[in-house]
C-alpha positions in Angstrom: -25.6 -7.9 -2.5 -27.3 -6.7 0.7 -24.5 -5.1 2.7 -24.7 -2.4 5.3 -21.5 -0.4 4.8 -20.2 2.4 6.9 -17.4 4.2 5.1 -15.0 6.3 7.1 -13.7 8.9 4.7 -11.5 12.0 4.2 -13.0 13.7 1.2 -14.7 16.9 0.1 -18.5 16.6 0.2 -19.7 17.7 -3.2 -22.2 20.2 -2.0 -19.5 22.1 0.0 -16.4 21.3 -2.1 -15.9 24.7 -3.7 -16.2 26.5 -0.3 -13.8 24.1 1.4 -11.2 24.2 -1.3 -11.2 28.1 -1.2 -10.2 27.9 2.5 -7.4 25.5 2.0 -3.9 27.1 2.3 -1.8 24.0 2.1 -1.9 20.4 0.9 -5.0 20.1 -1.3 -5.9 16.3 -1.3 -7.3 16.3 -4.8 -6.0 12.8 -5.8 -7.2 11.2 -2.6 -10.6 12.9 -2.9 -11.0 11.6 -6.5 -10.1 8.0 -5.4 -12.6 8.0 -2.6 -15.4 9.2 -4.8 -14.5 6.6 -7.3 -14.9 3.9 -4.6 -18.3 5.4 -3.4 -19.7 5.7 -7.0 -18.5 2.2 -7.8 -20.1 0.7 -4.6 -23.4 2.4 -5.5 -23.4 1.4 -9.1 -22.7 -2.2 -8.1 -25.8 -2.1 -5.9 -24.0 -3.3 -2.9 -26.7 -2.4 -0.4 -26.7 0.6 2.0 -23.7 3.0 2.4 -23.4 5.6 5.1 -20.4 7.9 5.1 -18.8 9.4 8.2 -16.4 12.0 6.9 -13.5 13.9 8.4 -12.3 16.9 6.3 -8.8 16.3 4.9 -7.4 19.7 5.8 -4.3 20.9 7.6 -4.5 22.7 10.9 -5.7 26.3 11.6 -4.3 28.9 10.9 -1.5 28.0 8.5 -3.3 25.2 6.7 -6.9 26.2 6.8 -8.9 29.4 7.4 -11.3 27.9 10.1 -10.4 26.8 13.6 -13.8 25.2 14.3 -15.3 22.8 11.7 -19.1 22.5 12.2 -20.9 19.2 11.9 -23.2 19.0 8.8 -25.2 16.5 6.8 -24.6 15.8 3.2 -25.7 13.1 0.6 -23.4 11.1 -1.6 -26.2 10.4 -4.1 -29.2 12.3 -5.5 -31.5 9.6 -4.1 -31.1 10.9 -0.5 -31.5 7.3 0.8 -29.1 7.9 3.7 -27.8 10.9 5.6 -24.0 11.2 5.4 -22.3 13.0 8.2 -19.3 15.4 8.2 -18.1 15.4 11.8 -17.4 18.7 13.6 -14.1 19.2 15.2 -11.5 21.6 16.6 -9.0 22.2 13.8 -6.1 23.2 16.1 -2.8 21.3 15.8 -2.5 18.2 18.1 -5.9 18.9 19.7 -7.6 17.8 16.5 -6.0 14.4 16.6 -6.4 13.7 20.4 -10.0 15.0 20.8 -11.6 14.4 17.5 -11.8 10.6 17.8 -14.8 11.1 20.1 -16.6 13.2 17.4 -16.3 10.2 15.0 -17.1 7.7 17.7 -20.3 9.5 18.6 -21.6 9.3 15.0 -20.6 5.6 14.6 -22.0 4.3 17.9 -25.7 4.3 16.8 -24.9 2.5 13.6 -22.8 -0.2 15.3 -25.6 -1.0 17.8 -28.4 -1.1 15.2 -29.9 -4.5 14.6 -29.8 -5.4 10.9 -30.2 -8.6 9.0 -27.6 -7.4 6.5 -23.9 -8.0 6.9 -22.3 -5.0 8.5 -18.9 -3.8 7.2 -16.8 -0.8 8.2 -14.4 0.4 5.5 -11.7 2.8 6.6 -10.0 5.0 4.0 -6.3 5.1 5.0 -4.7 3.8 8.1 -5.7 7.0 10.0 -5.3 6.3 13.7 -8.8 7.6 14.6 -10.4 5.4 11.9 -8.5 2.3 13.1 -9.5 3.0 16.7 -13.1 3.2 15.5 -12.7 -0.2 13.9 -11.4 -1.6 17.2 -14.3 0.0 19.1 -16.9 -1.4 16.7 -15.5 -4.9 17.0 -15.6 -4.8 20.8 -19.3 -3.9 20.7 -20.2 -6.2 17.9 -17.7 -8.9 17.1 -19.7 -9.9 13.9 -18.9 -6.6 12.2 -16.3 -7.0 9.5 -13.6 -4.3 9.1 -11.6 -3.3 6.0 -8.9 -0.7 5.5 -8.1 0.8 2.1 -4.4 1.8 2.3 -3.2 4.1 -0.5 -0.1 5.1 1.4 1.5 3.4 4.4 1.7 5.8 7.3 5.4 5.2 7.9 6.2 6.5 4.4 4.0 9.6 4.3 5.5 11.3 7.4 7.3 14.4 6.5 11.0 13.8 6.4 11.9 17.3 7.6 10.2 16.9 11.0 12.4 17.4 14.1 12.3 17.3 17.8 8.9 16.9 19.5 7.0 17.0 16.3 9.0 14.0 14.9 8.6 12.1 18.2 4.9 12.7 18.1 4.6 11.7 14.5 6.6 8.5 15.0 4.3 7.6 17.9 1.2 8.1 15.9 2.6 6.0 13.1 3.6 3.2 15.5 0.2 3.3 17.1 -1.6 3.1 13.8 0.4 0.0 12.8 -0.4 -1.7 16.1 -4.1 -1.3 15.3 -4.0 -3.4 12.1 -4.9 -6.5 14.2 -8.4 -5.2 14.3 -8.7 -5.1 10.5 -10.1 -8.2 8.8 -9.3 -7.3 5.2 -7.0 -4.9 3.5 -7.3 -3.2 0.1 -3.8 -2.3 -1.1 -2.2 -0.5 -4.0 0.9 -2.7 -4.4 1.7 -6.3 -3.6 4.6 -5.3 -1.4 2.4 -3.4 1.0 1.2 -6.7 2.4 4.6 -7.1 4.0 3.8 -4.1 6.3 0.3 -4.9 7.5 0.9 -7.9 9.7 1.5 -11.6 9.4 -0.5 -13.4 6.7 -3.0 -10.6 6.0 -6.1 -11.1 4.0 -5.7 -8.6 1.2 -6.4 -7.6 -2.4 -4.4 -5.4 -4.7 -6.1 -2.9 -7.0 -3.3 -0.2 -7.9 -5.9 2.5 -8.3 -9.2 3.3 -10.1 -9.7 4.9 -13.4 -12.9 6.9 -14.1 -13.6 8.8 -17.2 -15.2 12.2 -17.3 -16.2 14.9 -19.7 -13.3 17.3 -20.4 -14.1 20.9 -21.3 -12.2 23.2 -23.5 -10.3 26.0 -21.8 -9.5 28.9 -24.0 -6.9 30.2 -21.6 -4.6 27.4 -22.8 -5.1 28.1 -26.5 -1.5 29.3 -26.7 -0.3 25.8 -25.9 -2.0 24.3 -28.9 0.8 25.5 -31.2 3.4 24.0 -28.9 4.5 20.4 -28.6 4.7 20.0 -24.8 5.5 17.5 -22.1 3.3 17.7 -19.0 4.1 16.9 -15.4 1.2 17.4 -12.9 1.4 16.7 -9.2 3.4 17.4 -6.0 6.5 19.4 -6.6 8.7 17.5 -4.2 12.4 17.1 -4.9 12.3 13.4 -3.8 9.8 12.7 -6.6 12.4 13.7 -9.3 11.2 17.2 -10.3 14.8 18.5 -10.2 16.0 15.9 -12.7 13.0 16.7 -15.0 14.0 20.4 -14.8 17.6 19.6 -15.7 16.5 17.3 -18.5 14.9 20.2 -20.3 18.3 21.8 -20.8 19.0 18.9 -23.1 15.8 18.5 -25.1 15.1 19.9 -28.6 14.2 23.6 -28.8 10.7 22.9 -30.1 9.7 20.8 -27.0 8.3 22.5 -23.9 7.7 21.4 -20.4 4.5 22.4 -18.7 4.3 21.9 -15.0 1.2 22.0 -12.7 1.4 21.7 -9.0 2.6 23.0 -5.7 5.5 22.1 -3.4 9.1 22.9 -2.4 10.3 23.0 -6.0 7.7 25.7 -7.0 10.2 28.5 -6.2 12.8 27.1 -8.5 10.3 26.7 -11.3 9.0 30.2 -10.9 12.6 31.7 -11.3 13.7 29.3 -14.0 15.4 31.1 -16.9 14.7 28.2 -19.3 12.2 29.5 -21.9 11.1 25.9 -22.6 9.6 25.5 -19.0 6.1 26.8 -18.5 5.1 26.8 -14.8 1.3 27.1 -14.2 1.3 26.6 -10.5 -1.7 24.8 -8.8 -4.4 24.1 -11.3 -7.8 22.6 -10.7 -8.3 18.9 -11.6 -10.6 19.6 -14.6 -8.0 21.9 -16.2 -5.2 19.4 -15.5 -7.2 16.7 -17.3 -7.5 19.0 -20.3 -3.8 19.7 -20.3 -3.0 16.0 -20.1 -5.2 15.1 -23.0 -3.5 17.7 -25.3 0.1 16.9 -24.3 2.6 15.1 -26.5 4.0 13.2 -23.6 3.1 12.8 -19.9 6.0 12.2 -17.5 6.5 10.9 -14.0 10.1 11.6 -13.0 9.9 9.6 -9.7 12.9 7.2 -9.7 13.1 3.7 -8.3 15.8 4.6 -5.8 14.0 4.7 -2.4 12.3 2.0 -0.4 8.9 3.8 -0.4 8.5 3.2 -4.2 7.8 -0.5 -3.4 4.8 0.6 -1.4 3.2 3.1 -3.8 1.5 3.1 -7.1 1.4 6.8 -8.1 -2.3 7.8 -8.8 -1.1 10.0 -11.6 0.0 7.0 -13.6 -3.6 5.7 -13.8 -4.8 9.2 -14.7 -2.0 9.6 -17.3 -2.9 6.3 -19.1 -6.6 7.4 -19.1 -5.6 10.6 -21.0 -4.7 8.5 -24.1 -1.2 10.0 -24.3 2.2 8.2 -24.2 3.6 8.0 -20.6 7.3 8.3 -19.8 8.2 6.9 -16.3 10.6 4.8 -14.4 9.9 1.1 -13.7 9.0 1.4 -10.0 8.9 -1.7 -7.8 5.2 -1.0 -7.1 4.2 -1.2 -10.8 3.0 -4.7 -11.8 4.4 -6.3 -14.9 1.0 -6.2 -16.7 1.6 -2.4 -17.1 5.0 -2.8 -18.9 3.6 -2.7 -22.5 1.8 0.6 -21.8 4.6 2.7 -20.3 7.8 4.0 -21.9 10.4 3.3 -19.2 13.6 5.5 -18.7 16.5 2.9 -18.8 18.7 4.5 -16.1 18.9 7.3 -13.6 20.8 9.8 -15.6 19.4 13.2 -16.7 20.5 12.4 -20.3 18.4 9.2 -20.3 15.3 11.0 -19.2 15.8 13.7 -21.8 16.5 11.1 -24.5 13.3 9.0 -23.7 11.2 12.2 -23.8 12.7 13.2 -27.1 12.2 9.7 -28.6 8.5 9.9 -28.0 8.2 13.5 -29.1 9.9 12.7 -32.4 7.3 10.0 -33.2 4.6 10.9 -35.7 1.2 12.0 -34.3 -0.2 8.7 -35.4 2.4 6.7 -33.5 1.8 8.6 -30.3 -1.9 8.3 -30.8 -1.7 4.5 -31.1 0.5 4.2 -28.0 -1.8 6.4 -26.0 -5.0 4.7 -27.0 -3.5 1.3 -26.2 -2.9 2.5 -22.6 -6.3 4.2 -22.3 -8.1 1.0 -23.5 -6.3 -1.0 -20.9 -7.4 1.1 -17.9 -10.9 1.8 -19.3 -11.5 -1.9 -19.6 -9.6 -3.4 -16.7 -9.2 -0.6 -14.0 -12.5 1.3 -14.3 -14.4 2.2 -11.1 -17.2 -0.4 -11.6 -14.8 -3.3 -12.3 -12.4 -2.4 -9.4 -15.1 -1.9 -6.8 -16.9 -5.1 -7.8 -13.5 -6.8 -7.2 -13.4 -5.3 -3.8 -17.0 -6.2 -2.9 -16.5 -9.8 -3.9 -13.4 -9.9 -1.8 -15.2 -8.4 1.2 -18.0 -11.0 1.0 -15.5 -13.8 0.8 -14.8 -15.7 4.0 -11.7 -14.7 6.0 -8.7 -16.9 5.8 
């Protein structure tokens, strides 16, 4: 392929990642960062052509969310070949100002690329339905109608707005969401994580569903967790939001056998309850870096996702942790969410109903299996994602879709 791709991203440039993460006070977008790098690495390894990244740091506003008020523009490179210069745009990181003004910072970087004459097919890929990225797609098509636009939507904007917003903040958030949706008409193709998401991106959209991307990596040993090797533990890693079922998981561990422990990694509203829990079977580790989380996943007896299928947003989401869980080679206990395709059914252990007792029972059923039985179940799921959902296969699927003629 000889494509000329501009990728609008919200990731951590690798050369600066450690520095950026240290300054983050809230909302570390680790899963989204991993997903975007999987896309980039897959595009490169599939030799799609030229990729230029225009990046906007995925950080919350100064001073509560991030240490710096002014983010400086800098150049980085997504490969060691240094074939193209990727740009991290500079912006004012003050609440509201950042969203209104910073579109122009991105537009300035994109303008030259849009106007360049090139024999290769030009494609702009936007990660997420960010209003500024969608406005850039509109701007690009007005200048050059031959440019193809694509939006990768991991979460629909109307379902990621904080539910506890009130007053002017909620009005503003609702406006931004409505405006983003109105800009879908400037997108030629969509990459979605569930089939049901297509209902929300316009009439008869041209789309492809990929659920997520699995990428293997070397997992180090961490001696700080040696004390867990003697314990049979269940692991939950992710956002500690009550609407994702963490309370039910905590309650379930009042019913499980004495020799089974719950290890929890993450941050969120439920962290305070976990810190003060008097249940000796619950081990709360707080926020842990991704490399250590992968180590803990690999050594768990069971991995659990307690999000129930009881809200509308579950149709429009495929939790990224499920792909990561399967890749760990460990049995996964979860609920059958509407966003999970049937092809995954043989690889998950589904909780039959919404009771605390059922969740505890399914966890115990897996823990009581022999090591050999659990190994067989885990390896079956790992083989599935390694062969069918790996980063090269999934991005090749996307590239073939992008080069296919529109409907």
